[in-house]
C-alpha positions in Angstrom: -1.7 23.6 -12.4 1.3 21.3 -12.9 1.2 17.9 -11.1 3.5 15.8 -12.7 4.9 13.4 -10.3 7.8 11.1 -10.0 7.1 7.2 -8.1 9.3 4.5 -8.5 11.0 6.1 -11.2 8.0 6.3 -13.1 6.4 9.3 -14.5 3.0 9.9 -13.4 0.0 12.3 -14.6 -0.5 13.3 -10.7 0.4 12.0 -7.1 -3.8 10.2 -7.1 -2.6 6.5 -7.1 -6.1 3.9 -6.9 -4.6 1.3 -4.5 -5.3 -2.3 -4.1 -9.1 -2.9 -4.1 -11.9 -4.8 -5.7 -12.4 -1.8 -7.9 -9.4 -3.5 -9.9 -10.8 -6.6 -10.5 -12.2 -6.2 -14.0 -10.8 -4.4 -17.0 -13.9 -2.3 -17.0 -13.1 -1.6 -13.5 -9.3 -0.6 -14.0 -10.3 1.5 -17.1 -12.9 3.5 -14.8 -10.3 4.4 -12.5 -8.1 5.7 -15.1 -10.8 8.1 -16.9 -11.6 9.1 -13.7 -8.1 10.6 -13.4 -5.8 8.7 -11.2 -2.1 8.8 -11.9 -1.8 5.0 -11.8 -3.7 2.3 -10.6 -2.2 -0.8 -8.1 -4.2 -3.9 -9.6 -6.5 -5.9 -6.5 -3.7 -8.5 -4.9 -2.7 -11.7 -5.7 -2.6 -13.9 -2.5 0.4 -16.4 -1.7 -2.5 -18.6 -0.7 -4.0 -18.9 -4.7 0.1 -19.3 -5.8 0.0 -22.3 -3.3 -3.3 -23.7 -4.2 -2.0 -23.5 -7.9 1.1 -25.5 -7.5 -1.0 -28.1 -5.3 -3.2 -28.5 -8.1 -0.5 -28.6 -10.5 1.0 -31.4 -8.3 -2.6 -33.0 -8.3 -2.6 -33.4 -11.7 1.0 -34.7 -12.2 0.0 -37.4 -9.9 -2.7 -38.3 -11.5 -5.6 -38.3 -9.2 -3.3 -39.8 -6.3 -4.4 -36.8 -4.1 -7.8 -35.2 -3.2 -8.4 -32.1 -4.9 -11.0 -30.8 -2.3 -8.1 -30.7 0.7 -6.3 -28.0 -1.4 -8.9 -25.9 -0.8 -8.3 -25.3 2.6 -5.4 -23.6 2.0 -7.1 -20.6 -0.1 -8.0 -17.9 2.5 -11.4 -17.6 3.5 -13.6 -14.4 1.5 -10.9 -14.8 -1.3 -12.4 -15.1 -4.9 -11.5 -19.0 -6.2 -12.2 -17.3 -9.9 -9.5 -15.4 -9.9 -6.4 -17.5 -9.7 -2.9 -16.7 -11.0 -3.5 -17.2 -14.5 -6.9 -15.3 -14.4 -4.7 -12.5 -12.8 -1.7 -12.5 -15.1 -4.3 -12.2 -17.8 -6.5 -9.5 -16.3 -2.9 -7.5 -15.7 -1.8 -8.0 -19.5 -5.4 -7.0 -20.6 -5.5 -4.1 -17.9 -2.1 -2.5 -18.9 -2.8 -2.3 -22.6 -6.4 -1.1 -22.0 -5.5 2.6 -20.3 -2.3 5.0 -20.7 -1.4 5.3 -16.7 0.7 2.6 -15.2 -0.7 -0.7 -13.6 1.2 -1.9 -10.6 1.0 -5.7 -9.7 0.4 -6.3 -6.1 1.7 -9.9 -4.5 0.0 -10.4 -0.8 1.8 -12.7 1.4 3.9 -13.6 4.3 6.9 -16.4 2.9 9.5 -15.8 0.4 8.2 -19.1 -1.2 7.4 -18.7 -5.3 7.0 -14.8 -5.0 9.9 -14.3 -6.7 8.6 -16.2 -10.2 5.0 -14.9 -10.2 6.5 -11.1 -9.8 8.3 -12.0 -12.8 5.5 -13.0 -14.8 3.5 -10.1 -13.7 6.6 -8.1 -15.0 6.0 -10.2 -18.3 2.3 -9.9 -18.6 3.0 -5.4 -18.4 2.9 -4.6 -15.0 5.0 -1.4 -14.9 6.0 -1.9 -11.2 5.8 -4.4 -8.4 4.0 -4.0 -4.8 4.9 -6.4 -2.0 2.1 -6.3 0.6 3.7 -8.4 3.2 0.7 -9.1 5.4 2.2 -10.3 8.6 1.2 -10.4 12.1 3.5 -13.3 14.3 0.6 -14.7 16.8 3.2 -16.9 18.2 5.0 -14.8 21.0 8.3 -17.0 21.1 9.2 -15.7 17.0 11.7 -13.3 17.4 11.6 -9.3 16.3 14.3 -9.5 14.3 13.1 -12.9 12.3 10.0 -10.7 11.6 12.2 -8.2 10.3 14.5 -10.5 8.1 11.2 -12.1 6.7 10.4 -8.9 5.0 14.1 -8.3 3.5 14.0 -11.7 2.1 10.9 -11.4 0.3 12.0 -8.6 -0.9 15.7 -9.7 -2.0 14.1 -12.7 -3.7 11.8 -10.3 -5.9 14.6 -7.8 -6.7 16.6 -10.5 -8.2 14.3 -11.8 -10.3 12.9 -8.3 -12.0 13.7 -5.1 -13.3 10.7 -3.5 -13.1 10.5 -1.3 -9.8 9.4 -2.9 -6.3 7.5 -1.1 -3.6 7.4 -2.7 -0.3 3.8 -1.8 1.7 4.4 -2.1 5.5 3.1 -2.3 8.6 3.9 0.1 11.1 4.1 -2.4 14.1 8.0 -2.6 14.3 10.1 -1.8 17.3 11.9 0.7 15.6 9.9 1.6 12.3 13.0 4.0 11.1 15.4 1.5 10.9 13.5 -1.1 8.9 12.6 1.7 6.5 16.1 2.0 6.1 16.9 -1.7 6.0 14.4 -2.1 3.2 15.9 1.1 1.8 19.5 -0.2 1.8 17.7 -3.8 0.5 16.9 -2.0 -2.6 13.0 -1.3 -2.0 12.2 1.1 -5.2 9.1 2.5 -2.8 7.6 2.3 0.6 3.8 2.2 0.7 2.7 3.3 4.6 1.0 1.9 5.6 -0.9 -1.3 5.4 -4.1 -2.0 7.9 -4.3 -5.1 9.4 -8.2 -6.3 9.2 -8.9 -8.4 12.6 -12.0 -10.0 13.2 -14.6 -8.8 15.6 -16.5 -11.3 18.6 -20.1 -11.2 18.3 -21.4 -12.0 21.8 -24.5 -13.5 21.2 -23.4 -16.1 18.9 -19.9 -16.4 20.7 -18.0 -16.6 17.3 -15.0 -14.1 15.6 -16.8 -12.7 13.0 -14.7 -11.6 9.7 -14.7 -7.6 9.8 -13.7 -5.3 7.2 -13.9 -1.5 7.8 -13.2 1.3 5.3 -10.7 3.8 6.6 -11.2 7.2 8.0 -9.1 10.5 7.9 -8.3 10.0 11.8 -6.3 7.2 10.7 -3.9 9.3 8.2 -1.9 10.6 11.3 0.0 7.7 11.9 1.1 7.5 8.2 1.6 11.1 7.9 3.9 11.2 10.9 6.5 8.7 9.7 6.5 10.1 5.9 7.4 13.1 7.7 10.3 11.9 9.3 11.5 9.7 6.5 11.5 12.6 3.6 15.1 13.1 2.6 16.0 10.1 4.7 15.8 7.2 2.5 16.6 6.8 -1.2 12.7 5.1 -1.7 10.0 6.8 -2.9 7.1 7.2 -0.3 3.8 6.3 -0.4 1.0 7.1 1.6 -2.1 5.3 2.1 -4.8 5.0 4.6 -7.3 7.8 5.5 -7.7 9.7 2.1 -11.3 11.1 2.3 -11.0 14.1 1.2 -8.5 17.0 -0.5 -7.4 18.0 2.5 -6.1 14.4 3.3 -4.5 14.6 0.2 -2.7 17.7 0.6 -1.8 17.2 4.0 0.2 14.2 2.9 1.6 16.1 0.0 3.1 18.5 2.6 4.2 16.0 4.8 6.5 14.6 1.9 5.0 11.5 0.4 5.6 11.2 -3.2 2.2 10.0 -4.3 -1.2 9.6 -2.2 -3.2 6.3 -2.6 -6.8 5.7 -1.9 -9.1 3.0 -2.0 -11.8 3.8 0.9 -12.7 6.6 -0.8 -13.1 5.9 -4.0 -15.0 2.5 -2.8 -17.6 4.8 -0.7 -18.1 7.7 -3.7 -17.3 5.5 -6.6 -14.0 6.0 -9.2 -15.4 9.4 -10.0 -14.5 10.4 -6.2 -10.6 10.7 -8.0 -11.7 14.2 -9.6 -12.7 15.6 -6.5 -9.9 14.6 -4.7 -7.7 16.3 -7.3 -9.8 19.3 -8.4 -9.8 20.1 -4.2 -6.0 20.5 -4.6 -6.0 22.5 -7.5 -7.8 24.9 -6.0 -6.1 25.0 -2.9 -2.6 25.4 -4.8 -4.1 28.0 -7.0 -5.4 29.9 -3.7 -1.9 29.3 -2.1 0.2 30.5 -5.2 1.9 26.9 -5.9 2.3 26.0 -9.7 3.6 22.8 -9.4 3.2 20.0 -7.1 6.9 19.7 -6.3 6.9 22.9 -5.1 4.7 22.1 -2.0 5.7 18.6 -1.3 7.7 18.1 1.7 7.4 21.6 3.3 6.4 20.5 6.5 8.5 17.3 6.8 10.9 17.0 9.5 14.0 19.0 8.6 17.5 17.0 7.9 19.7 17.1 10.8 16.6 17.8 13.3 16.7 15.2 16.6 13.9 13.0 15.1 13.1 11.7 18.7 12.8 15.2 20.2 10.7 16.3 17.1 8.2 13.7 18.1 8.4 13.6 21.7 7.8 17.6 21.7 4.7 17.2 19.1 3.3 14.6 22.1 4.0 17.1 24.5 2.4 20.0 22.8 -0.6 17.8 22.1 -1.2 16.8 25.7 -0.7 20.3 26.7 -3.4 21.5 24.2 -5.9 19.0 25.4 -5.5 19.7 28.9 -5.3 23.7 28.2 -8.5 23.2 26.3 -10.5 21.3 28.6 -9.4 22.7 32.5 -7.2 25.9 31.7 -3.3 26.3 31.1 -1.0 23.8 33.0 
């Protein structure tokens, strides 16, 4: 089977990409992912707070002790590893890019334009084949205007695009009033790829201790339907590459995303659950299915179930919604 895929202008051996996760925090971890057969590796994310912390430490040193170093620690995100700052990240990126043959993609996680541009350029210089912008922004202030939230994404993208020559992808949340229009705006602003979707990791509540508890849960296959729907809608309507992420557990999930129109399919949860070697299970399952269905290349099946060009997208989604409700009611109570 021919699985060669184009993503962000890069040629990948197959459409399975290891998304940012703790598995890529070491060169050995990156090498295990590559050896398992993934087409590319997105390095774990460098956080905006880490960039800020490094800048504050540099300012402290310049002031010869005028500021207290411990105060700068309050800007570092809880749970993030203080041993992996910007300089260590760039060192890892350089060594990882030299250790494997598949592309290594750098990842920046933050919410403000800030110094992203400079560090994106440093990632490029360290060997990143592309940059993924993970704009993790949940505006808690009810007075923040929705258009301002959207513009922040455009501003971050524009600054980074102006500073690098490698491709730039934007990892989005689905929480826009008009997701399709936001995708078009980012596409027009020069995004080389859209990664759908980011998962917000809100804390849980412990009623016994009366505290908010940080909680990270791995994704499940049921969560794939939302990104699957939007990829099917955006296929052929944007110039940017489309990357699917969330809910990839089995070969079936990989196949569904490709049929919807994804250029690549990213996974982290399945590889964390089962180990990097699970990538081989996913790819073997894809090849077995392609053989049964008579597809010789992955391009033959990509986008077969995307919403056709010229179709009324809103009517299509409304129709799917009504059909799903009708099917549920018929199963439970008989025909409408």
